[in-house]
C-alpha positions as CSV (number, residue, x, y, z in Angstrom):
1,M,82.1,162.3,118.6
2,V,81.7,159.1,116.5
3,T,84.7,156.7,116.1
4,K,84.7,154.5,113.0
5,Y,86.5,151.2,113.0
6,I,87.3,149.4,109.8
7,G,88.8,146.0,110.1
8,L,89.5,142.9,108.1
9,L,88.6,139.5,109.4
10,T,90.6,136.6,108.0
11,K,90.7,132.9,108.7
12,K,94.0,131.7,109.9
13,N,95.4,128.2,110.3
14,I,96.1,127.7,114.0
15,L,98.7,125.2,115.2
16,N,97.2,123.4,118.2
17,G,100.3,121.3,119.1
18,I,103.0,119.1,118.0
19,D,102.1,115.4,117.9
20,N,105.4,113.6,117.2
21,V,109.0,114.7,117.5
22,S,111.5,112.5,115.9
23,T,115.1,112.5,117.1
24,D,118.2,111.2,115.3
25,K,120.5,109.2,117.6
26,A,123.5,109.9,115.3
27,A,126.3,112.1,116.7
28,A,125.9,115.8,116.0
29,E,128.7,118.2,115.3
30,V,128.4,120.8,118.1
31,Y,130.4,124.1,118.0
32,T,130.4,127.2,120.1
33,L,129.7,130.6,118.5
34,E,133.5,131.1,118.6
35,G,134.0,128.0,116.4
36,V,135.3,125.6,119.1
37,K,134.2,122.1,118.5
38,L,132.6,120.4,121.6
39,N,132.7,116.7,122.2
40,K,129.4,116.6,124.0
41,Q,125.9,115.5,123.2
42,V,123.3,118.2,122.7
43,N,121.4,117.2,125.9
44,E,124.7,117.6,127.9
45,L,125.2,121.3,127.0
46,P,124.7,124.2,129.4
47,K,122.4,127.0,128.5
48,G,123.6,129.0,125.5
49,I,123.7,129.3,121.8
50,Y,125.5,126.7,119.8
51,I,126.0,125.6,116.1
52,V,124.6,122.1,115.8
53,N,125.0,120.4,112.4
54,G,125.5,123.8,110.7
55,K,122.4,125.4,112.3
56,K,122.1,127.8,115.2
57,M,120.4,126.3,118.3
58,V,119.4,127.7,121.6
59,V,119.7,125.5,124.7
60,K,117.4,126.7,127.5
């Protein structure tokens, strides 16, 4: 029995790493998923999912 394989080879851009990460020292608005505003910095939060400046963020 002969098995045929037909494939497509493509060139992809591969991300090797991240060089610089800039952070903003301004206070961020942090909310729980229930909408409760927290008066903490992002680096002080326990693990979980939060809304930071209007965007979902996962703290691991």
